Structure formats: C-alpha cells, structure tokens
C-alpha positions in Angstrom: 15.7 -16.3 0.9 12.7 -16.2 -0.9 13.4 -13.1 -2.9 16.9 -14.1 -3.7 18.0 -12.7 -7.3 14.4 -10.6 -7.1 13.8 -6.9 -7.7 10.9 -4.9 -6.2 10.1 -1.5 -7.1 8.3 -0.3 -3.3 6.2 3.1 -3.8 4.7 5.0 -1.0 7.9 4.7 2.0 7.6 8.4 3.9 9.6 7.8 7.0 10.4 4.4 9.6 6.8 4.1 10.5 5.5 3.8 7.5 3.7 0.0 6.2 6.0 0.0 2.8 9.1 0.3 5.0 8.4 -2.6 6.7 7.2 -4.5 3.8 10.8 -3.2 2.4 12.9 -4.8 5.8 10.5 -8.2 5.3 11.9 -8.1 1.4 15.4 -7.2 1.7 15.8 -10.0 4.7 14.9 -12.7 2.6 17.4 -11.4 -0.8 15.4 -8.7 -3.0 16.9 -6.0 -4.2 14.8 -3.0 -3.9 14.4 0.6 -6.0 11.9 3.2 -3.9 10.3 6.5 -5.0 10.3 9.9 -3.1 7.0 11.9 -3.4 8.9 15.4 -3.0 11.7 17.2 -1.6 10.2 17.6 1.4 10.3 13.5 2.3 13.6 13.1 0.1 16.0 13.4 3.0 13.4 10.6 5.2 13.4 8.1 2.4 17.1 8.6 1.0 18.3 7.9 4.7 16.4 4.7 5.4 17.3 3.8 1.9 21.3 4.6 2.7 20.8 1.8 5.5 19.8 -1.1 3.2 22.5 -2.5 1.1 22.0 -1.8 -3.0 18.5 -0.1 -2.9 18.0 3.3 -5.0 15.5 5.9 -4.2 14.3 8.4 -7.3 11.3 11.0 -7.4 8.3 10.1 -8.4 4.7 11.7 -7.4 1.8 9.0 -8.3 0.0 11.9 -9.6 1.9 12.7 -12.0 2.5 10.0 -15.3 5.7 11.8 -16.6 7.3 10.8 -13.2 5.7 7.5 -13.2 7.5 6.8 -16.8 10.6 8.3 -15.3 10.4 6.5 -12.3 10.3 3.0 -14.6 13.1 3.8 -16.8 15.0 4.1 -13.8 13.9 0.9 -12.7 14.7 -0.5 -16.1 18.3 1.1 -16.1 19.3 -0.5 -12.8 17.5 -3.9 -12.9 16.2 -4.8 -16.5 13.0 -6.5 -15.3 11.2 -6.2 -12.3 9.5 -9.3 -10.3 7.2 -7.5 -7.8 5.7 -3.8 -7.0 4.4 -2.7 -3.6 1.6 0.3 -3.6 1.0 1.8 -0.5 -0.1 5.2 -1.3 -3.5 7.1 0.0 -4.5 10.4 0.4 -7.0 13.1 1.0 -7.3 16.4 2.1 -7.7 16.5 5.7 -10.4 18.8 5.5 -12.6 15.9 3.9 -11.4 13.2 6.7 -13.6 15.2 9.4 -17.7 15.9 10.0 -19.9 13.9 7.7 -18.8 12.6 4.2 -22.3 14.2 2.7 -20.0 17.1 3.2 -17.4 15.6 0.6 -16.9 18.1 -1.8 -16.5 17.5 -5.8 -12.7 18.1 -5.9 -11.9 16.3 -2.5 -13.8 12.9 -4.0 -11.7 13.1 -7.0 -8.4 13.7 -5.1 -9.0 10.8 -3.1 -9.8 8.3 -5.6 -7.3 9.7 -7.8 -4.1 9.3 -5.2 -5.5 6.5 -3.7 -7.4 4.2 -6.3 -6.2 4.7 -9.5 -2.4 5.4 -9.0 -2.5 1.5 -8.7 -3.9 1.0 -12.0 -1.3 3.8 -13.5 1.9 2.6 -11.6 1.0 -1.2 -12.7 0.3 -0.2 -15.8 3.9 1.6 -16.4 5.3 -1.4 -14.6 4.3 -4.0 -17.5 6.7 -3.8 -19.7 9.2 -4.6 -16.9 6.8 -7.6 -15.7 7.1 -9.8 -18.8 8.2 -12.6 -16.6 5.3 -12.6 -14.6 5.1 -10.9 -11.4 3.2 -9.4 -8.2 1.1 -6.4 -7.3 0.4 -5.4 -3.7 -1.5 -2.8 -2.4 -2.6 -2.0 1.3 -6.8 -1.0 2.2 -8.6 -0.8 5.4 -11.6 -2.2 6.9 -13.3 1.8 5.9 -13.9 0.4 2.5 -16.6 -1.8 3.7 -17.8 -0.8 6.8 -18.5 2.5 8.1 -15.3 4.1 9.9 -16.1 6.8 11.8 -14.0 10.1 10.0 -12.3 8.0 7.1 -15.2 9.5 5.1 -13.9 9.9 1.6 -10.9 7.4 2.5 -13.6 4.9 2.9 -14.6 5.0 -0.7 -11.7 5.1 -2.4 -10.5 1.7 -0.6 -13.6 0.9 -1.9 -12.5 1.9 -5.5 -9.2 0.3 -4.7 -10.2 -3.1 -4.1 -12.2 -3.2 -7.1 -9.2 -2.5 -9.0 -7.6 -4.6 -7.7 -9.9 -7.5 -8.9 -10.4 -6.1 -12.2 -6.3 -5.4 -12.4 -6.4 -9.8 -11.6 -8.5 -10.9 -14.1 -6.5 -8.6 -16.5 -3.1 -10.0 -15.8 -3.4 -13.2 -14.8 -2.7 -14.5 -18.1 0.6 -12.8 -18.2 1.3 -14.4 -14.8 0.8 -11.4 -12.9 -1.0 -11.6 -9.6 -3.1 -8.8 -7.8 -4.1 -8.4 -4.0 -4.5 -6.2 -0.8 -3.8 -6.3 2.7 -6.4 -5.1 4.7 -4.2 -3.6 7.5 -5.5 -2.8 11.3 -5.6 1.2 12.1 -1.4 2.0 12.7 -0.1 5.3 12.8 1.3 6.5 10.4 2.1 9.3 8.9 -0.7 9.0 6.5 -3.0 7.8 8.9 -2.6 10.9 11.2 -5.1 12.6 8.7 -7.8 10.5 9.9 -9.6 12.0 13.0 -9.7 9.4 16.3 -6.6 7.4 14.6 -5.3 7.0 18.2 -9.0 6.0 19.8 -9.2 3.9 16.7 -6.0 1.8 17.8 -7.1 1.6 21.4 -10.1 0.2 20.3 -8.8 -2.4 18.1 -6.3 -3.1 20.9 -9.3 -3.9 23.2 -12.0 -5.9 21.0 -9.6 -7.8 18.2 -9.5 -11.5 19.0 -5.7 -11.0 19.0 -6.1 -8.2 21.6 -3.1 -6.4 20.5 -2.7 -3.4 17.9 -1.3 -4.1 14.2 1.9 -4.0 14.2 4.0 -3.3 10.7 5.7 -6.1 10.8 2.6 -8.3 10.8 1.8 -6.7 7.6 5.3 -6.6 6.0 5.6 -10.8 6.4 2.3 -11.3 4.8 3.6 -9.0 1.5 6.3 -11.3 1.8 4.1 -14.5 1.2 2.1 -12.7 -1.5 5.3 -11.5 -3.3 7.0 -14.4 -3.0 6.4 -17.8 -4.6 4.8 -19.0 -1.6 1.4 -17.1 -2.7 1.9 -17.9 -6.2 -1.5 -19.2 -6.2 -3.2 -16.1 -4.7 -4.7 -13.2 -6.8 -7.4 -11.2 -6.8 -7.5 -11.1 -3.0 -8.1 -9.0 -0.1 -5.9 -10.2 3.2 -6.7 -9.3 6.2 -3.8 -8.2 9.1 -5.6 -7.0 11.6 -5.6 -9.7 14.5 -9.2 -10.7 13.5 -11.1 -7.2 14.0 -12.8 -7.3 11.0 -14.9 -10.9 11.6 -16.6 -8.6 14.5 -20.4 -7.6 14.6 -21.7 -4.6 16.0 -18.8 -4.4 18.8 -16.6 -3.5 16.3 -17.8 0.3 15.7 -16.1 3.3 17.4 -17.0 6.4 17.8 
C-alpha cells in the first residue's frame, strides 16, 4: 500500500475513459484518499457516478480557468483532508476549429485559450495547493509528443504542451526546496473525450499500434501506474522530468510521422 494514509487531488476526470480516472484507480488501489473536481454541471453526473464507486472519495466543482473556483476547491480539500500529499493535473483544451487545417491560421483567441487552460492552469492550481503541501508532495501533469515534434492537426495544442513542459521545469526548480516534486507524463495517443477534438485521432492510435516498439496502443492503466510511481515514495528522487509512456514511440525517427 504505497499511498496508505496519503491524500490526493485529481483534476481532470470527465468520464471512465479519462486518463485522470485511470490514475485515480491506481492511486486508490494503493490506499490513497482522493478528491476530484468536475468542470461544470454537464460533467457533474459522470464524475459523481464514478466517485461514488470509490470509497471515501468526493467531488467538487472547479473550472481551472477561474481562480475563485480553484480557491474554493482548495478550501474543500482543506476541510476534508487538512493537508495534501499529491496533485494530478490532467487538463487540456483548445477550440476544435484550431485543431484542423494549418497551425499558421491559429487565432489570437484560440492561442490564448489553449495556453491558459492547458499550461497556465498548472501554475494556478499548484500555487493554490501549496499551503496544503507544507510537508512536501508531488505534482503530476499530462503532456504529449506533439510538444516537441510536429504532429499533424495537433497544432496549437503542441505549443501549449511545450509551454506546459517548460512550466514543469520552472515549478520543479521553485518548489524543490519545499520538497515538492513536479513531473509530467507524456502518454501515447489515447481516445479520451479531450482527444476526440484532434482530427484523425483514430489514425494516430492505429499508427502508434503499428510502429511503436511495443507494437500496441497506449493504455490508460499504463499511465495510471506511472503516475502512481511518481506520486509515491518510489519516485522521491525525480523532479522536473517528462516520462514517456508510449510504448517507445518517441524514440523513432522519420518513420514516426503520421498524416
């Protein structure tokens, strides 16, 4: 029971296919007590139904684009737990129209939205959680290979994920003296609710299955177990890193391009 007696906040569960839910299952399976957010009323029922299946877990409203809602969520975490041992940030968004066509046509507003929700929100929720992590802790976020290589149709999300990865490094530097570790997991393409906004996601998954060294698509559970490692004492010496959970796909050369 690697996380027995530990408290975690999972931000970003939308439904049972969410990577954040897989992380929650791995953490709860090792004894963690968890709190979740739901972005809005549309997602509330899905999240609360999942949370009801996890003993002791609770869910509260929070849109990470709203600082007041983030503060309110942390107040709920304090009331329930008193302190926080780990935080999982699994949030990304760009307007659907920005994920088709050419990146050069990205709008100013679309760019700002993608960077705010997908990258700055990690800063916002981490800062808000700091008073609850006085004994140290771990922060994990989710990124993708499109942060460092051109992936057709990923467009502005690739730029947002690049900003997210840089954010991880700067936060790791700032928070290391407080014994708070900050890392990212770069997962292979997975058909989640958020990923459906990327044109050609099914082809990306099929291509990954065909060419990744392990010759299979990335599974949510693989990402969940890696996050478990990072938030547990087993990952105590790791911070500022991007860990790939993609069956080795990221090591490939020109073969890795997909149209």
